C-alpha positions as YAML, in Angstrom:
chain: A
units: angstrom
residues:
- id: 1
  name: UNK
  ca: [0.00, 0.00, 0.00]
- id: 2
  name: UNK
  ca: [1.35, 3.39, -1.01]
- id: 3
  name: UNK
  ca: [1.67, 6.35, 1.33]
- id: 4
  name: UNK
  ca: [-1.15, 8.14, -0.51]
- id: 5
  name: UNK
  ca: [-3.52, 5.21, -0.04]
- id: 6
  name: UNK
  ca: [-2.60, 5.00, 3.65]
- id: 7
  name: UNK
  ca: [-3.35, 8.72, 4.08]
- id: 8
  name: UNK
  ca: [-6.70, 8.37, 2.32]
- id: 9
  name: UNK
  ca: [-7.66, 5.43, 4.51]
- id: 10
  name: UNK
  ca: [-6.67, 7.36, 7.64]
- id: 11
  name: UNK
  ca: [-8.80, 10.33, 6.59]
- id: 12
  name: UNK
  ca: [-11.71, 8.01, 5.82]
- id: 13
  name: UNK
  ca: [-11.47, 6.32, 9.22]
- id: 14
  name: UNK
  ca: [-11.29, 9.68, 10.99]
- id: 15
  name: UNK
  ca: [-14.38, 10.85, 9.13]
- id: 16
  name: UNK
  ca: [-16.36, 7.74, 10.04]
- id: 17
  name: UNK
  ca: [-15.28, 8.00, 13.68]
- id: 18
  name: UNK
  ca: [-16.44, 11.62, 13.78]
- id: 19
  name: UNK
  ca: [-19.84, 10.64, 12.36]
- id: 20
  name: UNK
  ca: [-20.17, 7.90, 14.97]
- id: 21
  name: UNK
  ca: [-19.39, 10.35, 17.76]
- id: 22
  name: UNK
  ca: [-21.98, 12.77, 16.41]
- id: 23
  name: UNK
  ca: [-24.56, 9.99, 16.42]
- id: 24
  name: UNK
  ca: [-23.72, 9.04, 20.00]
- id: 25
  name: UNK
  ca: [-23.97, 12.66, 21.16]
- id: 26
  name: UNK
  ca: [-27.29, 13.19, 19.37]
- id: 27
  name: UNK
  ca: [-28.71, 10.00, 20.90]
- id: 28
  name: UNK
  ca: [-27.54, 11.00, 24.36]
- id: 29
  name: UNK
  ca: [-29.05, 14.48, 23.94]
- id: 30
  name: UNK
  ca: [-32.40, 13.04, 22.87]
- id: 31
  name: UNK
  ca: [-32.47, 10.57, 25.78]
- id: 32
  name: UNK
  ca: [-31.65, 13.45, 28.15]
- id: 33
  name: UNK
  ca: [-34.61, 15.45, 26.80]
- id: 34
  name: UNK
  ca: [-36.86, 12.41, 27.21]
- id: 35
  name: UNK
  ca: [-35.81, 12.01, 30.83]
- id: 36
  name: UNK
  ca: [-36.47, 15.72, 31.50]
- id: 37
  name: UNK
  ca: [-39.90, 15.46, 29.88]
- id: 38
  name: UNK
  ca: [-40.75, 12.36, 31.92]
- id: 39
  name: UNK
  ca: [-39.54, 14.04, 35.12]
- id: 40
  name: UNK
  ca: [-41.38, 17.32, 34.59]
- id: 41
  name: UNK
  ca: [-44.54, 15.80, 33.18]
- id: 42
  name: UNK
  ca: [-47.73, 15.25, 35.21]
- id: 43
  name: UNK
  ca: [-47.50, 12.26, 37.53]
- id: 44
  name: UNK
  ca: [-51.19, 11.71, 38.29]
- id: 45
  name: UNK
  ca: [-52.24, 11.22, 34.67]
- id: 46
  name: UNK
  ca: [-53.40, 7.65, 34.04]
- id: 47
  name: UNK
  ca: [-51.84, 5.90, 31.07]
- id: 48
  name: UNK
  ca: [-53.29, 2.92, 29.25]
- id: 49
  name: UNK
  ca: [-51.48, 0.48, 26.99]
- id: 50
  name: UNK
  ca: [-51.96, 2.49, 23.80]
- id: 51
  name: UNK
  ca: [-50.58, 5.65, 25.36]
- id: 52
  name: UNK
  ca: [-47.50, 3.75, 26.60]
- id: 53
  name: UNK
  ca: [-46.92, 2.37, 23.08]
- id: 54
  name: UNK
  ca: [-47.22, 5.84, 21.58]
- id: 55
  name: UNK
  ca: [-44.80, 7.19, 24.17]
- id: 56
  name: UNK
  ca: [-42.32, 4.36, 23.46]
- id: 57
  name: UNK
  ca: [-42.51, 4.94, 19.70]
- id: 58
  name: UNK
  ca: [-41.93, 8.62, 20.30]
- id: 59
  name: UNK
  ca: [-38.74, 7.76, 22.19]
- id: 60
  name: UNK
  ca: [-37.35, 5.05, 19.88]
- id: 61
  name: UNK
  ca: [-38.23, 6.53, 16.47]
- id: 62
  name: UNK
  ca: [-35.94, 9.59, 16.75]
- id: 63
  name: UNK
  ca: [-33.08, 7.30, 17.82]
- id: 64
  name: UNK
  ca: [-33.66, 5.13, 14.75]
- id: 65
  name: UNK
  ca: [-33.70, 8.22, 12.53]
- id: 66
  name: UNK
  ca: [-30.44, 9.46, 14.07]
- id: 67
  name: UNK
  ca: [-28.59, 6.21, 13.42]
- id: 68
  name: UNK
  ca: [-30.09, 5.87, 9.96]
- id: 69
  name: UNK
  ca: [-28.64, 9.27, 9.19]
- id: 70
  name: UNK
  ca: [-25.27, 8.17, 10.61]
- id: 71
  name: UNK
  ca: [-25.30, 5.04, 8.44]
- id: 72
  name: UNK
  ca: [-26.23, 7.07, 5.35]
- id: 73
  name: UNK
  ca: [-23.37, 9.48, 6.06]
- id: 74
  name: UNK
  ca: [-20.96, 6.53, 6.38]
- id: 75
  name: UNK
  ca: [-22.08, 5.19, 3.00]
- id: 76
  name: UNK
  ca: [-21.76, 8.64, 1.43]
- id: 77
  name: UNK
  ca: [-18.20, 9.02, 2.75]
- id: 78
  name: UNK
  ca: [-17.25, 5.59, 1.35]
- id: 79
  name: UNK
  ca: [-18.78, 6.46, -2.04]
- id: 80
  name: UNK
  ca: [-16.88, 9.73, -2.14]
- id: 81
  name: UNK
  ca: [-13.63, 7.90, -1.36]
- id: 82
  name: UNK
  ca: [-14.28, 5.39, -4.16]
- id: 83
  name: UNK
  ca: [-15.11, 8.23, -6.55]
- id: 84
  name: UNK
  ca: [-11.83, 9.96, -5.66]
- id: 85
  name: UNK
  ca: [-9.92, 6.71, -6.32]
- id: 86
  name: UNK
  ca: [-11.63, 6.32, -9.70]
- id: 87
  name: UNK
  ca: [-10.83, 9.91, -10.64]
- id: 88
  name: UNK
  ca: [-7.18, 9.37, -9.68]
- id: 89
  name: UNK
  ca: [-7.02, 6.16, -11.73]
- id: 90
  name: UNK
  ca: [-8.58, 7.86, -14.76]
- id: 91
  name: UNK
  ca: [-6.17, 10.77, -14.45]
- id: 92
  name: UNK
  ca: [-3.25, 8.36, -14.26]
- id: 93
  name: UNK
  ca: [-4.46, 6.53, -17.39]
- id: 94
  name: UNK
  ca: [-4.90, 9.79, -19.29]
- id: 95
  name: UNK
  ca: [-1.30, 10.70, -18.47]
- id: 96
  name: UNK
  ca: [-0.04, 7.45, -19.94]
- id: 97
  name: UNK
  ca: [0.34, 5.47, -16.71]
- id: 98
  name: UNK
  ca: [-1.17, 2.09, -16.00]
- id: 99
  name: UNK
  ca: [-2.87, 1.04, -12.76]
- id: 100
  name: UNK
  ca: [-1.03, -1.47, -10.66]
- id: 101
  name: UNK
  ca: [-2.08, -5.09, -10.97]
- id: 102
  name: UNK
  ca: [-0.61, -6.92, -7.99]
- id: 103
  name: UNK
  ca: [-2.52, -10.13, -8.74]
- id: 104
  name: UNK
  ca: [-0.95, -10.69, -12.18]
- id: 105
  name: UNK
  ca: [2.09, -12.51, -10.85]
- id: 106
  name: UNK
  ca: [0.02, -14.83, -8.64]
- id: 107
  name: UNK
  ca: [-2.14, -15.79, -11.63]
- id: 108
  name: UNK
  ca: [0.88, -16.58, -13.74]
- id: 109
  name: UNK
  ca: [2.61, -18.89, -11.28]
- id: 110
  name: UNK
  ca: [1.34, -21.29, -8.61]
- id: 111
  name: UNK
  ca: [2.42, -21.45, -4.99]
- id: 112
  name: UNK
  ca: [6.06, -22.41, -4.64]
- id: 113
  name: UNK
  ca: [8.97, -21.92, -2.29]
- id: 114
  name: UNK
  ca: [12.45, -20.61, -3.12]
- id: 115
  name: UNK
  ca: [14.75, -23.29, -4.43]
- id: 116
  name: UNK
  ca: [17.70, -24.39, -2.33]
- id: 117
  name: UNK
  ca: [21.08, -23.59, -3.80]
- id: 118
  name: UNK
  ca: [22.03, -27.25, -4.09]
- id: 119
  name: UNK
  ca: [18.95, -28.25, -6.08]
- id: 120
  name: UNK
  ca: [18.27, -26.01, -9.07]
- id: 121
  name: UNK
  ca: [15.33, -26.81, -11.29]
- id: 122
  name: UNK
  ca: [17.19, -25.81, -14.44]
- id: 123
  name: UNK
  ca: [18.60, -28.80, -16.31]
- id: 124
  name: UNK
  ca: [22.32, -29.40, -16.29]
- id: 125
  name: UNK
  ca: [24.55, -28.52, -19.23]
- id: 126
  name: UNK
  ca: [24.52, -32.12, -20.42]
- id: 127
  name: UNK
  ca: [20.72, -32.26, -20.21]
- id: 128
  name: UNK
  ca: [20.31, -28.93, -22.01]
- id: 129
  name: UNK
  ca: [22.53, -30.23, -24.79]
- id: 130
  name: UNK
  ca: [19.90, -32.87, -25.48]
- id: 131
  name: UNK
  ca: [17.30, -30.19, -26.28]
- id: 132
  name: UNK
  ca: [17.53, -29.30, -29.97]
- id: 133
  name: UNK
  ca: [17.90, -25.67, -30.91]
- id: 134
  name: UNK
  ca: [14.94, -24.02, -32.61]
- id: 135
  name: UNK
  ca: [15.13, -24.02, -36.43]
- id: 136
  name: UNK
  ca: [16.33, -20.83, -38.10]
- id: 137
  name: UNK
  ca: [13.79, -19.25, -40.39]
- id: 138
  name: UNK
  ca: [15.21, -18.25, -43.77]
- id: 139
  name: UNK
  ca: [14.23, -14.76, -44.97]
- id: 140
  name: UNK
  ca: [11.71, -14.72, -47.76]
- id: 141
  name: UNK
  ca: [13.06, -13.48, -51.07]
- id: 142
  name: UNK
  ca: [9.67, -12.45, -52.47]
- id: 143
  name: UNK
  ca: [8.23, -9.13, -51.30]
- id: 144
  name: UNK
  ca: [5.24, -9.36, -48.98]
- id: 145
  name: UNK
  ca: [1.94, -8.58, -50.67]
- id: 146
  name: UNK
  ca: [0.03, -6.44, -48.19]
- id: 147
  name: UNK
  ca: [-3.15, -6.34, -50.25]
- id: 148
  name: UNK
  ca: [-6.10, -8.10, -48.68]
- id: 149
  name: UNK
  ca: [-6.95, -11.03, -50.90]
- id: 150
  name: UNK
  ca: [-9.67, -12.52, -48.69]
- id: 151
  name: UNK
  ca: [-11.03, -12.28, -45.19]
- id: 152
  name: UNK
  ca: [-9.57, -14.67, -42.63]
- id: 153
  name: UNK
  ca: [-12.20, -15.84, -40.19]
- id: 154
  name: UNK
  ca: [-10.13, -18.65, -38.68]
- id: 155
  name: UNK
  ca: [-8.25, -17.83, -35.47]
- id: 156
  name: UNK
  ca: [-4.46, -17.57, -35.83]
- id: 157
  name: UNK
  ca: [-2.57, -20.80, -35.38]
- id: 158
  name: UNK
  ca: [-1.07, -21.40, -31.94]
- id: 159
  name: UNK
  ca: [2.69, -20.92, -31.79]
- id: 160
  name: UNK
  ca: [4.81, -24.05, -31.91]
- id: 161
  name: UNK
  ca: [6.94, -23.98, -28.76]
- id: 162
  name: UNK
  ca: [10.49, -25.22, -28.80]
- id: 163
  name: UNK
  ca: [11.62, -27.72, -26.20]
- id: 164
  name: UNK
  ca: [13.32, -25.00, -24.16]
- id: 165
  name: UNK
  ca: [10.24, -22.76, -24.21]
- id: 166
  name: UNK
  ca: [8.05, -25.69, -23.21]
- id: 167
  name: UNK
  ca: [10.40, -26.50, -20.32]
- id: 168
  name: UNK
  ca: [10.24, -22.94, -18.97]
- id: 169
  name: UNK
  ca: [6.44, -22.83, -19.33]
- id: 170
  name: UNK
  ca: [5.93, -26.12, -17.48]
- id: 171
  name: UNK
  ca: [8.39, -25.07, -14.78]
- id: 172
  name: UNK
  ca: [6.50, -21.76, -14.18]
- id: 173
  name: UNK
  ca: [8.18, -18.39, -13.59]
- id: 174
  name: UNK
  ca: [10.25, -18.05, -10.43]
- id: 175
  name: UNK
  ca: [8.96, -14.49, -9.95]
- id: 176
  name: UNK
  ca: [8.15, -11.22, -11.69]
- id: 177
  name: UNK
  ca: [11.79, -10.84, -12.75]
- id: 178
  name: UNK
  ca: [11.85, -14.16, -14.62]
- id: 179
  name: UNK
  ca: [10.88, -12.48, -17.88]
- id: 180
  name: UNK
  ca: [11.93, -15.31, -20.18]
- id: 181
  name: UNK
  ca: [9.80, -17.84, -18.31]
- id: 182
  name: UNK
  ca: [6.86, -15.41, -18.32]
- id: 183
  name: UNK
  ca: [7.23, -15.00, -22.10]
- id: 184
  name: UNK
  ca: [7.26, -18.77, -22.59]
- id: 185
  name: UNK
  ca: [4.24, -19.15, -20.31]
- id: 186
  name: UNK
  ca: [2.28, -16.64, -22.40]
- id: 187
  name: UNK
  ca: [3.20, -18.56, -25.56]
- id: 188
  name: UNK
  ca: [2.00, -21.79, -23.97]
- id: 189
  name: UNK
  ca: [-1.31, -20.22, -22.90]
- id: 190
  name: UNK
  ca: [-1.93, -19.22, -26.53]
- id: 191
  name: UNK
  ca: [-2.17, -22.94, -27.39]
- id: 192
  name: UNK
  ca: [-5.57, -24.30, -26.21]
- id: 193
  name: UNK
  ca: [-4.21, -27.77, -25.38]
- id: 194
  name: UNK
  ca: [-1.20, -26.41, -23.52]
- id: 195
  name: UNK
  ca: [-3.38, -23.83, -21.77]
- id: 196
  name: UNK
  ca: [-5.58, -26.58, -20.34]
- id: 197
  name: UNK
  ca: [-2.47, -28.48, -19.20]
- id: 198
  name: UNK
  ca: [-0.87, -25.37, -17.64]
- id: 199
  name: UNK
  ca: [-4.01, -24.47, -15.70]
- id: 200
  name: UNK
  ca: [-4.48, -28.03, -14.49]
- id: 201
  name: UNK
  ca: [-0.83, -28.14, -13.39]
- id: 202
  name: UNK
  ca: [-1.22, -24.84, -11.56]
- id: 203
  name: UNK
  ca: [-4.29, -26.15, -9.74]
- id: 204
  name: UNK
  ca: [-2.52, -29.38, -8.73]
- id: 205
  name: UNK
  ca: [0.67, -27.65, -7.57]
- id: 206
  name: UNK
  ca: [-1.29, -25.01, -5.64]
- id: 207
  name: UNK
  ca: [-3.52, -27.56, -3.89]
- id: 208
  name: UNK
  ca: [-0.53, -29.71, -2.96]
- id: 209
  name: UNK
  ca: [1.31, -26.65, -1.65]
- id: 210
  name: UNK
  ca: [-1.71, -25.87, 0.53]
- id: 211
  name: UNK
  ca: [-1.08, -29.20, 2.26]
- id: 212
  name: UNK
  ca: [2.66, -28.60, 2.66]
- id: 213
  name: UNK
  ca: [3.86, -30.55, -0.41]
- id: 214
  name: UNK
  ca: [6.13, -28.33, -2.52]
- id: 215
  name: UNK
  ca: [7.49, -29.41, -5.88]
- id: 216
  name: UNK
  ca: [10.80, -27.66, -5.15]
- id: 217
  name: UNK
  ca: [11.36, -30.05, -2.23]
- id: 218
  name: UNK
  ca: [10.88, -33.24, -4.27]
- id: 219
  name: UNK
  ca: [14.16, -34.82, -5.40]
- id: 220
  name: UNK
  ca: [13.85, -36.14, -8.94]
- id: 221
  name: UNK
  ca: [17.09, -37.76, -10.17]
- id: 222
  name: UNK
  ca: [17.79, -38.28, -13.83]
- id: 223
  name: UNK
  ca: [15.75, -41.10, -15.32]
- id: 224
  name: UNK
  ca: [16.25, -43.35, -18.31]
- id: 225
  name: UNK
  ca: [14.96, -41.56, -21.45]
- id: 226
  name: UNK
  ca: [14.06, -44.94, -22.95]
- id: 227
  name: UNK
  ca: [11.55, -45.46, -20.14]
- id: 228
  name: UNK
  ca: [9.93, -42.11, -20.88]
- id: 229
  name: UNK
  ca: [9.74, -43.06, -24.56]
- id: 230
  name: UNK
  ca: [8.03, -46.31, -23.59]
- id: 231
  name: UNK
  ca: [5.66, -44.47, -21.27]
- id: 232
  name: UNK
  ca: [4.74, -42.01, -24.03]
- id: 233
  name: UNK
  ca: [4.08, -45.02, -26.28]
- id: 234
  name: UNK
  ca: [1.48, -46.31, -23.80]
- id: 235
  name: UNK
  ca: [3.47, -48.62, -21.52]
- id: 236
  name: UNK
  ca: [2.21, -48.68, -17.93]
- id: 237
  name: UNK
  ca: [2.80, -50.61, -14.73]
- id: 238
  name: UNK
  ca: [5.96, -52.41, -13.66]
- id: 239
  name: UNK
  ca: [7.56, -52.03, -17.09]
- id: 240
  name: UNK
  ca: [8.10, -48.32, -16.35]
- id: 241
  name: UNK
  ca: [8.58, -48.62, -12.57]
- id: 242
  name: UNK
  ca: [12.02, -47.06, -12.99]
- id: 243
  name: UNK
  ca: [10.27, -43.69, -13.45]
- id: 244
  name: UNK
  ca: [8.88, -43.82, -9.89]
- id: 245
  name: UNK
  ca: [11.86, -41.96, -8.42]
- id: 246
  name: UNK
  ca: [10.20, -39.87, -5.71]
- id: 247
  name: UNK
  ca: [11.15, -41.25, -2.30]
- id: 248
  name: UNK
  ca: [9.50, -38.61, -0.08]
- id: 249
  name: UNK
  ca: [7.14, -40.78, 1.98]
- id: 250
  name: UNK
  ca: [5.38, -37.81, 3.60]
- id: 251
  name: UNK
  ca: [4.65, -36.18, 0.25]
- id: 252
  name: UNK
  ca: [3.37, -39.47, -1.20]
- id: 253
  name: UNK
  ca: [1.18, -40.09, 1.86]
- id: 254
  name: UNK
  ca: [-0.32, -36.59, 1.65]
- id: 255
  name: UNK
  ca: [-0.95, -36.82, -2.09]
- id: 256
  name: UNK
  ca: [-2.52, -40.28, -1.71]
- id: 257
  name: UNK
  ca: [-4.86, -39.06, 1.02]
- id: 258
  name: UNK
  ca: [-5.89, -36.08, -1.10]
- id: 259
  name: UNK
  ca: [-6.61, -38.32, -4.09]
- id: 260
  name: UNK
  ca: [-8.60, -40.72, -1.92]
- id: 261
  name: UNK
  ca: [-10.52, -38.25, 0.28]
- id: 262
  name: UNK
  ca: [-10.80, -34.98, -1.70]
- id: 263
  name: UNK
  ca: [-13.16, -35.39, -4.63]
- id: 264
  name: UNK
  ca: [-12.27, -32.01, -6.13]
- id: 265
  name: UNK
  ca: [-8.53, -32.72, -6.01]
- id: 266
  name: UNK
  ca: [-9.09, -36.22, -7.45]
- id: 267
  name: UNK
  ca: [-10.92, -34.79, -10.47]
- id: 268
  name: UNK
  ca: [-8.24, -32.10, -10.97]
- id: 269
  name: UNK
  ca: [-5.45, -34.68, -10.62]
- id: 270
  name: UNK
  ca: [-6.99, -37.05, -13.18]
- id: 271
  name: UNK
  ca: [-7.53, -34.15, -15.58]
- id: 272
  name: UNK
  ca: [-3.89, -33.11, -15.18]
- id: 273
  name: UNK
  ca: [-2.58, -36.67, -15.63]
- id: 274
  name: UNK
  ca: [-4.49, -37.11, -18.88]
- id: 275
  name: UNK
  ca: [-3.28, -33.85, -20.39]
- id: 276
  name: UNK
  ca: [0.37, -34.35, -19.38]
- id: 277
  name: UNK
  ca: [0.23, -37.90, -20.76]
- id: 278
  name: UNK
  ca: [-1.06, -36.58, -24.08]
- id: 279
  name: UNK
  ca: [1.65, -33.92, -24.15]
- id: 280
  name: UNK
  ca: [4.34, -36.59, -23.75]
- id: 281
  name: UNK
  ca: [2.77, -38.65, -26.53]
- id: 282
  name: UNK
  ca: [2.68, -35.67, -28.90]
- id: 283
  name: UNK
  ca: [6.25, -34.63, -28.11]
- id: 284
  name: UNK
  ca: [7.51, -38.19, -28.50]
- id: 285
  name: UNK
  ca: [6.51, -38.04, -32.18]
- id: 286
  name: UNK
  ca: [8.84, -35.11, -32.94]
- id: 287
  name: UNK
  ca: [11.35, -34.88, -30.08]
- id: 288
  name: UNK
  ca: [14.16, -37.04, -28.78]
- id: 289
  name: UNK
  ca: [13.49, -39.17, -25.71]
- id: 290
  name: UNK
  ca: [15.97, -37.05, -23.72]
- id: 291
  name: UNK
  ca: [13.59, -34.10, -24.11]
- id: 292
  name: UNK
  ca: [10.83, -36.09, -22.39]
- id: 293
  name: UNK
  ca: [13.17, -36.84, -19.49]
- id: 294
  name: UNK
  ca: [14.09, -33.16, -19.16]
- id: 295
  name: UNK
  ca: [10.42, -32.10, -19.17]
- id: 296
  name: UNK
  ca: [9.84, -34.46, -16.24]
- id: 297
  name: UNK
  ca: [12.25, -32.34, -14.15]
- id: 298
  name: UNK
  ca: [9.95, -29.29, -14.27]
- id: 299
  name: UNK
  ca: [7.54, -28.47, -11.46]
- id: 300
  name: UNK
  ca: [4.68, -29.81, -13.59]
- id: 301
  name: UNK
  ca: [6.71, -32.95, -14.34]
- id: 302
  name: UNK
  ca: [7.40, -33.53, -10.65]
- id: 303
  name: UNK
  ca: [3.71, -33.23, -9.86]
- id: 304
  name: UNK
  ca: [3.00, -35.74, -12.65]
- id: 305
  name: UNK
  ca: [5.53, -38.26, -11.29]
- id: 306
  name: UNK
  ca: [4.16, -37.87, -7.75]
- id: 307
  name: UNK
  ca: [0.54, -38.41, -8.80]
- id: 308
  name: UNK
  ca: [1.48, -41.20, -11.22]
- id: 309
  name: UNK
  ca: [3.21, -43.01, -8.36]
- id: 310
  name: UNK
  ca: [0.33, -42.75, -5.88]
- id: 311
  name: UNK
  ca: [-2.27, -43.74, -8.50]
- id: 312
  name: UNK
  ca: [-0.33, -46.79, -9.71]
- id: 313
  name: UNK
  ca: [0.50, -45.64, -13.25]
- id: 314
  name: UNK
  ca: [4.17, -46.41, -12.64]
- id: 315
  name: UNK
  ca: [3.81, -49.91, -11.25]
- id: 316
  name: UNK
  ca: [4.22, -51.17, -7.71]
- id: 317
  name: UNK
  ca: [6.27, -48.34, -6.24]
- id: 318
  name: UNK
  ca: [3.21, -46.73, -4.68]
- id: 319
  name: UNK
  ca: [2.51, -47.37, -1.02]
- id: 320
  name: UNK
  ca: [-0.36, -49.80, -0.27]
- id: 321
  name: UNK
  ca: [-3.85, -48.62, 0.76]
- id: 322
  name: UNK
  ca: [-3.09, -44.99, -0.15]
- id: 323
  name: UNK
  ca: [-5.18, -44.38, -3.23]
- id: 324
  name: UNK
  ca: [-7.31, -46.32, -5.67]
- id: 325
  name: UNK
  ca: [-5.94, -47.15, -9.05]
- id: 326
  name: UNK
  ca: [-6.46, -44.33, -11.52]
- id: 327
  name: UNK
  ca: [-8.17, -46.40, -14.13]
- id: 328
  name: UNK
  ca: [-9.35, -43.32, -15.96]
- id: 329
  name: UNK
  ca: [-5.83, -41.96, -16.37]
- id: 330
  name: UNK
  ca: [-4.35, -45.38, -17.15]
- id: 331
  name: UNK
  ca: [-6.87, -46.27, -19.82]
- id: 332
  name: UNK
  ca: [-7.32, -42.87, -21.45]
- id: 333
  name: UNK
  ca: [-6.45, -43.15, -25.13]
- id: 334
  name: UNK
  ca: [-3.62, -40.90, -26.20]
- id: 335
  name: UNK
  ca: [-4.54, -38.53, -28.97]
...
């Protein structure tokens, strides 16, 4: 909160406190007049029930009107403060400024903790060497015809992300200063299939973090790329048990309980498993198997390995009686 906003809030609170004090004083003054009237009035006059009701209404109604006026003044002060904020925002926009959007960073990246120095999430030099460089586009020799030949009603094609861009998008930005990861995340969100996967991964990682399971804390050693190629080809169970490399028993127990007991998390987890499985199958058609292994080291990939272990997709490495078999994720056809 800026100093100007703090000053405005202080002035608003002082104004509301002053209105409340005025209401208290007016109520006390009216009650004092009522007591004087009751004291100085005739004592021998008989009063029936209707006269007592009229006298009570005459006492209570002015008090209600006083506090209704105080409430209306409170609302008017709040409306004036909101109007002043809107005028300031409009003036800032007219001068070329943009209003602050503090929630943008939280929408772009899920809950995570800072990485320890000994465990970076970036792949090693040898692993990065396995990611092919993006193809160089040759300049067109023919001049571009800017004349409109026909109207294009189809939406523009989604950008084809390179392996490095896909890695950064699935790993999520480390903060507002991670501009390259934010750029890659925006490219991924332009692809409808990747956008569904990214949002599902964000939901899974955020829900797990709410229970104390952070992807940055999960140790994922290098795995055999051939196993990832077999997994992308549809192999499940003990044949790919070598991919079940997460040994954090507490994290597996928490994830298994969430899958078994939380219906919302179970649906989100199955949705995420299906979309990540399809991504691996699509990338296996055009990328080397080492790329699949590197993608598994991202935060999204770690969440996938964790959930695949506790749901039995990776064979018998899951702990017993933790979660039912994810038949939906295991049997989903890869498209």
